[in-house]
C-alpha positions in Angstrom: -22.6 5.4 10.4 -19.3 3.5 10.2 -18.8 2.6 13.8 -22.1 0.8 14.4 -21.2 -2.1 16.7 -23.3 -4.6 14.7 -20.4 -4.7 12.2 -18.0 -6.1 14.8 -18.6 -9.7 15.9 -17.8 -10.5 19.5 -15.8 -13.5 18.5 -13.1 -11.3 16.9 -12.2 -9.4 20.1 -10.8 -12.5 21.9 -8.8 -13.3 18.8 -7.0 -10.0 19.0 -6.6 -10.2 22.8 -5.1 -13.7 22.6 -2.5 -12.5 20.1 -1.6 -9.6 22.4 -1.1 -11.9 25.4 1.0 -14.4 23.4 3.1 -11.8 21.8 3.9 -9.4 24.6 6.0 -11.7 26.8 7.9 -13.0 23.9 9.1 -9.5 22.9 9.1 -7.7 26.3 12.8 -8.3 26.9 15.1 -5.5 25.9 18.0 -6.8 23.8 21.5 -5.5 23.5 21.8 -3.9 20.1 24.6 -2.6 17.9 25.5 1.0 18.6 23.8 3.3 16.1 24.7 6.8 15.0 21.1 7.7 14.7 18.3 7.7 17.3 16.2 5.1 15.6 16.6 1.5 14.5 14.4 2.2 11.5 16.1 2.1 8.1 14.2 3.4 5.1 14.0 1.0 2.1 15.7 2.2 -1.0 13.6 0.0 -3.3 11.3 1.8 -5.8 8.0 3.2 -4.4 8.0 1.1 -1.2 8.3 3.8 1.5 5.2 3.7 3.6 3.0 6.8 4.2 3.7 7.9 7.8 1.2 8.0 10.6 0.0 10.7 11.0 0.0 11.5 7.3 2.9 13.6 6.0 0.8 16.6 5.3 -0.2 16.9 9.0 1.7 19.2 11.4 1.7 19.9 15.1 -0.2 23.2 15.8 3.0 24.3 17.7 4.9 24.3 14.4 2.5 26.7 12.6 4.5 29.8 13.6 1.7 31.4 15.6 3.0 32.7 18.9 -0.2 32.0 20.9 -0.1 28.4 19.8 3.6 27.5 20.4 2.7 25.3 23.4 -0.2 23.5 21.7 1.9 20.4 20.9 -0.9 18.0 21.7 -2.9 18.8 18.5 -2.0 17.8 14.9 -3.8 19.4 11.9 -3.5 19.1 8.2 -5.2 20.2 5.0 -4.1 18.9 1.6 -5.3 19.3 -2.0 -4.3 17.4 -5.1 -5.3 18.0 -8.8 -4.4 15.7 -11.6 -5.1 16.0 -15.3 -4.8 12.8 -17.3 -4.6 12.1 -21.0 -5.4 8.5 -21.8 -5.6 7.1 -25.3 -7.1 3.6 -25.7 -6.9 2.6 -22.1 -7.1 -1.2 -22.0 -9.0 -1.1 -18.7 -12.0 0.4 -20.6 -14.3 -1.8 -22.6 -14.0 0.4 -25.7 -11.0 2.2 -27.2 -10.9 6.0 -27.3 -9.5 9.1 -25.7 -10.3 10.3 -22.2 -9.1 13.5 -20.4 -10.4 13.3 -16.8 -9.7 16.0 -14.1 -9.2 14.4 -10.7 -9.6 16.4 -7.5 -8.8 15.1 -4.0 -9.0 17.1 -0.8 -8.0 15.7 2.6 -8.3 17.2 6.1 -6.8 15.7 9.3 -7.0 16.3 13.0 -5.3 14.3 15.8 -5.3 14.7 19.6 -2.4 13.2 21.5 -0.7 13.3 24.9 -3.0 15.8 26.7 -5.5 13.1 27.6 -3.3 10.0 27.6 -3.8 7.2 27.4 -6.8 8.2 25.3 -6.0 9.6 21.8 -8.2 10.4 18.8 -7.7 10.9 15.1 -10.0 11.8 12.2 -9.2 12.2 8.5 -11.8 13.3 5.9 -11.3 12.9 2.2 -13.3 14.1 -0.8 -12.6 12.6 -4.2 -14.1 13.7 -7.5 -13.6 13.3 -11.2 -14.8 15.6 -14.0 -14.5 15.9 -17.8 -14.5 12.1 -18.4 -16.2 10.1 -21.1 -17.0 7.2 -18.7 -19.4 6.6 -15.9 -18.3 7.6 -12.4 -16.7 4.7 -10.5 -15.4 4.3 -7.0 -11.7 4.3 -8.1 -12.0 8.1 -8.8 -15.2 9.2 -7.0 -16.1 9.1 -3.3 -17.8 12.2 -1.8 -16.9 13.4 1.7 -15.7 10.2 3.3 -13.9 9.4 6.6 -10.8 7.5 5.7 -9.5 7.6 9.3 -11.7 7.9 12.4 -10.6 6.0 15.5 -10.1 6.2 19.3 -6.8 4.9 20.7 -5.5 3.7 24.0 -1.8 4.6 24.0 0.6 3.6 26.8 3.9 5.3 26.0 6.5 3.0 27.7 4.4 0.1 28.9 6.9 -2.3 27.3 10.0 -0.6 28.6 12.7 0.9 26.4 14.9 -0.4 23.6 18.7 -0.4 23.7 19.1 3.2 22.5 16.5 4.6 24.9 13.4 4.8 22.7 10.2 4.0 24.6 8.4 0.9 23.6 4.6 1.7 23.6 1.5 -0.3 23.4 -1.3 1.1 21.2 -4.8 -0.2 20.7 -7.0 1.5 18.1 -10.6 0.9 17.1 -12.4 2.6 14.3 -11.7 3.4 10.6 -8.1 3.0 9.5 -6.1 4.1 6.5 -2.7 2.3 6.9 0.2 0.7 5.0 2.4 -2.2 5.8 5.3 -4.1 4.4 6.2 -2.9 0.9 2.6 -1.7 0.2 2.0 -4.5 -2.4 -0.3 -6.4 0.0 -1.6 -3.6 2.2 -1.5 0.0 1.0 -3.7 3.1 1.2 -3.2 3.6 -2.5 -2.0 7.2 -2.6 -1.9 7.3 -6.5 -5.6 6.4 -6.9 -8.0 9.2 -6.3 -9.8 7.1 -3.6 -8.3 5.3 -0.6 -8.3 1.8 0.8 -9.9 1.9 4.3 -10.7 -0.7 7.0 -12.8 -0.8 10.1 -12.0 -2.7 13.3 -9.0 -3.2 15.6 -5.3 -2.3 15.1 -2.9 -3.0 17.9 0.8 -2.2 17.9 3.5 -3.4 20.3 6.4 -1.0 19.9 6.9 1.8 17.4 8.9 2.4 14.2 12.0 3.6 16.0 12.3 0.4 18.1 14.4 -2.6 17.4 11.3 -4.7 17.2 7.6 -4.0 16.6 4.5 -6.1 16.1 1.3 -5.0 14.5 -2.0 -7.0 14.9 -5.1 -6.5 12.8 -8.7 -7.6 12.9 -10.5 -5.4 10.5 -13.2 -5.4 7.7 -12.4 -3.7 4.4 -14.8 -0.9 3.7 -16.8 -0.8 0.4 -16.4 2.6 -1.3 -19.9 4.0 -1.8 -19.8 7.1 -4.1 -22.5 9.2 -2.4 -23.1 7.5 0.9 -21.0 6.6 4.0 -18.8 3.6 3.2 -19.9 0.3 4.7 -17.9 -2.8 5.8 -17.8 -5.4 3.0 -20.4 -8.0 3.9 -19.1 -10.9 6.0 -15.4 -10.3 5.1 -12.6 -10.0 7.6 -8.9 -9.4 7.3 -6.6 -10.6 10.1 -2.9 -9.9 10.4 0.2 -10.3 12.5 3.1 -8.3 11.0 6.5 -8.3 12.7 9.4 -5.9 12.3 12.9 -6.9 13.4 15.3 -4.0 13.2 18.0 -5.0 15.5 20.3 -5.5 12.5 18.9 -2.8 10.4 22.3 -1.5 9.2 22.4 -4.9 7.4 18.9 -6.2 7.1 15.4 -5.5 8.3 13.2 -8.6 8.6 9.4 -8.4 8.4 7.8 -11.8 9.0 4.0 -11.7 8.6 0.8 -13.7 8.6 -2.3 -12.4 6.8 -5.7 -14.1 6.5 -8.8 -13.2 4.5 -12.0 -14.8 5.7 -15.2 -14.5 3.5 -18.2 -16.1 5.0 -20.7 -17.8 2.6 -23.8 -15.6 1.9 -26.1 -15.5 -1.1 -24.3 -16.7 -4.2 -20.8 -16.1 -2.6 -19.0 -19.2 -1.5 -17.0 -19.4 1.8 -13.4 -18.5 1.3 -10.5 -18.6 3.7 -6.9 -17.7 2.6 -3.9 -18.1 4.9 -0.9 -16.1 3.8 2.4 -16.5 5.8 5.4 -14.6 4.4 8.7 -12.9 4.9 10.2 -9.6 3.7 13.9 -8.7 4.0 15.5 -5.5 2.9 18.7 -3.5 3.6 21.9 -2.2 2.2 25.2 -4.0 1.5 27.7 -2.0 3.6 29.4 0.8 1.7 29.2 -1.0 -1.7 26.4 1.1 -3.0 24.1 -2.0 -3.4 20.7 -2.3 -1.7 18.1 -5.1 -1.9 14.5 -5.8 -1.1 12.9 -9.3 -1.3 9.7 -10.9 -0.1 7.8 -14.2 -0.5 4.2 -15.2 0.4 2.8 -18.7 0.4 -1.0 -19.1 0.4 -3.3 -22.0 1.3 -6.9 -22.5 2.4 -10.3 -23.1 0.8 -12.4 -21.4 -1.9 -15.7 -23.1 -1.8 -15.1 -26.6 -2.9 -11.6 -25.9 -4.2 -8.4 -25.9 -2.2 -6.0 -22.9 -2.4 -2.4 -23.3 -3.3 -0.7 -20.1 -4.5 2.4 -18.0 -4.0 3.9 -14.7 -4.9 7.0 -12.6 -4.3 9.4 -10.1 -5.7 13.1 -9.2 -5.5 14.8 -5.9 -6.3 18.5 -5.2 -6.4 19.7 -1.6 -6.7 23.0 0.2 -7.0 23.5 3.9 -6.1 26.4 5.8 -7.5 27.0 8.0 -4.5 30.1 9.8 -5.9 27.9 11.3 -8.7 26.2 14.6 -7.7 22.9 13.3 -9.1 23.1 10.2 -6.9 21.6 8.0 -9.6 20.2 4.6 -8.6 19.9 1.8 -11.1 17.7 -1.2 -10.2 16.6 -4.6 -11.5 13.3 -6.0 -10.3 11.4 -9.3 -10.8 7.9 -9.9 -9.4 5.7 -13.0 -9.7 2.2 -13.9 -8.5 0.7 -17.3 -9.5 -2.4 -17.7 -11.6 -4.9 -20.6 -11.7 -3.3 -23.3 -13.8 -6.5 -25.3 -14.6 -10.0 -23.8 -14.3 -11.5 -27.3 -14.3 -9.5 -28.9 -11.4 -10.2 -28.8 -7.7 -7.3 -26.4 -6.9 -7.3 -22.6 -7.0 -3.8 -21.3 -7.7 -4.6 -17.6 -8.2 -2.7 -15.4 -5.8 -4.8 -13.3 -3.4 -3.6 -9.8 -3.8 -5.3 -8.4 -0.7 -5.5 -4.6 -0.7 -2.2 -3.4 -2.1 -0.8 -0.5 -4.0 -0.9 -1.3 -7.8 1.1 1.6 -9.4 4.6 0.2 -8.7 3.6 -2.7 -11.0 2.6 -0.4 -13.9 2.7 3.4 -14.4 -0.5 2.9 -16.5 -2.1 1.2 -13.5 -2.8 -1.9 -15.7 -1.2 -4.6 -13.5 -2.4 -6.0 -10.1 -0.6 -8.5 -7.9 -2.1 -11.7 -9.3 -1.4 -13.9 -12.2 1.7 -11.9 -13.4 5.3 -12.4 -14.1 7.3 -9.2 -14.7 10.9 -8.2 -14.9 11.7 -4.4 -14.7 14.7 -2.1 -15.1 14.6 1.4 -13.6 16.8 4.5 -13.2 16.2 7.2 -10.5 18.2 10.4 -10.0 18.1 13.8 -8.3 19.7 16.5 -10.5 18.8 19.3 -8.1 17.7 19.5 -4.5 14.1 20.1 -5.7 14.0 18.0 -8.8 13.8 14.2 -9.1 13.1 12.0 -12.0 12.9 8.3 -12.8 12.2 6.1 -15.8 11.9 2.4 -16.4 11.0 -0.4 -18.8 8.8 -3.4 -17.9 7.8 -6.6 -19.5 4.6 -8.5 -18.5 3.5 -12.1 -18.9 0.6 -14.0 -17.4 1.8 -16.5 -14.8 -0.9 -18.8 -16.2 -2.2 -18.2 -19.7 -5.5 -19.9 -18.7 -6.3 -17.5 -16.0 -7.7 -13.9 -16.1 -6.1 -10.6 -16.6 -8.1 -8.5 -14.1 -7.6 -4.9 -15.3 -8.9 -5.6 -18.8 -12.4 -6.5 -17.6 -11.2 -9.9 -16.4 -10.2 -11.0 -19.9 -9.5 -14.7 -20.0 -8.9 -17.6 -22.3 -9.5 -20.8 -20.4 -7.8 -22.8 -23.2 -4.6 -20.7 -23.1 -4.6 -20.4 -26.9 -4.5 -16.6 -26.8 -0.9 -16.6 -25.5 0.6 -15.4 -22.2 2.5 -12.2 -23.2 0.6 -9.2 -21.9 2.9 -6.5 -23.2 5.7 -4.1 -22.4 5.8 -0.6 -21.0 8.0 2.5 -20.9 7.4 5.2 -18.3 9.1 8.4 -17.1 8.3 10.8 -14.3 9.6 14.2 -13.1 8.8 15.6 -9.6 9.6 19.2 -8.9 9.3 20.7 -5.4 8.1 24.3 -6.1 8.1 25.2 -2.4 8.2 23.2 0.9 4.4 22.9 0.6 3.9 22.4 -3.1 5.0 19.7 -5.6 4.4 19.4 -9.4 4.6 16.1 -11.2 4.8 15.3 -14.9 4.6 11.7 -16.2 4.2 9.7 -19.3 3.8 5.9 -20.0 3.6 4.0 -23.3 2.3 0.5 -23.5 2.8 -2.0 -26.3 0.4 -4.9 -26.2 1.5 -8.5 -26.4 -0.4 -11.4 -28.0 -2.8 -11.9 -25.1 -4.0 -8.3 -25.2 -4.2 -8.3 -29.0 -6.2 -11.5 -29.0 -8.5 -10.9 -26.0 -8.8 -7.1 -25.7 -7.7 -5.1 -28.8 -4.7 -4.2 -30.9 -2.8 -0.9 -30.8 -0.5 0.8 -28.4 -1.8 3.0 -25.6 -0.5 6.3 -24.2 -0.9 8.0 -20.8 0.3 11.4 -19.8 -0.5 13.4 -16.7 0.1 16.7 -14.9 -0.3 16.7 -11.1 -0.3 19.5 -8.6 -0.3 18.9 -4.9 -0.3 21.4 -2.0 -0.5 21.2 1.7 -1.7 24.2 3.6 0.2 23.9 6.9 
């Protein structure tokens, strides 16, 4: 079972405790803050596809909100049931070894239960997910298939106002969780639960939080193991691999800027043919709006260093997005320009590894086809988003992709690589469009299409010819 204590080494508990002891005094003081018209310091980012999935998940509801008279006072119990179906049409998907047409049917069902307040400081949450794929020409893989799996199963110690209150009166809690987690942080490009994919990113271990999203500051601390998705068995922690993190959120000036400094580390112990690997990743994200100008921004940068076997690690990545919303137009259109970069290994024969470690992020913002991951990539993008009606949204965009290093791999085409660089570095370009229609408060329908034109690298190392991807998605929550 997941929570077998043999998977948690004792030396990791003092690590988390030390971070808590160091961080708590530094942040315990309540600061004077600018007066806000809202009851929270949190400002939602306007950048494309960066809004984190809430905790508990957005399909969950308090039992007291279900409209049942006998349960109106049961506000200590959250429940949720959610189903999603997606039909995909893929023609010559470059992620597949052979060209051809595929029309898979993807089914995902999730159920959630959470207990809070009634037994404080102890709380509990469990989320079960079942992911399946049918009607495909390819073998089942753990991107789409993972039968009956806990993606959230933890106990929590929650102290509501142990760290006092912020300047607008919100309590500043301390939360310590142990178990299985399904979380998202920052802009989701480094740590995301991957809502688009049919299966989820999950982790086992400790997650502590000082403060909450509504506060002027918050600090999240992680000491977890990524779980390997096993299609027909309980997922297991990835052997001898640990993820550590300290992620700060400074929202005191959120009407202008939200700052998220962070440190992530990935530690892979040597075992079998796997070399020891330790990646340190300090970084900073800043996002906000520019007064009443209509402009918004979101930028982040990560520097990485460490060791990969006998090679030293020197890598970096980041992205910046600038958007403009025409608030006077009834559709509230937003136009944005984006540039993202993640370094690739410059020379496979030297003693330095320059490939950016992408951790466990959400890949779809990079490519609607899901072709691109956050490593060895350089990509500018243009995008338009609008809301013609209260229940209809659409967006479309155009992207260009280059390898940051034409001697390093392109992961999502079966690790295609030309160590000489003679195949070129242009991956291709992509047009995508998506419509989202809210049929009812509980039901949403999505239609999307993406067309990819391969560049010289794909033509030389994978195959020639454009690719097409169209999909229909239906999602429904039951509460």
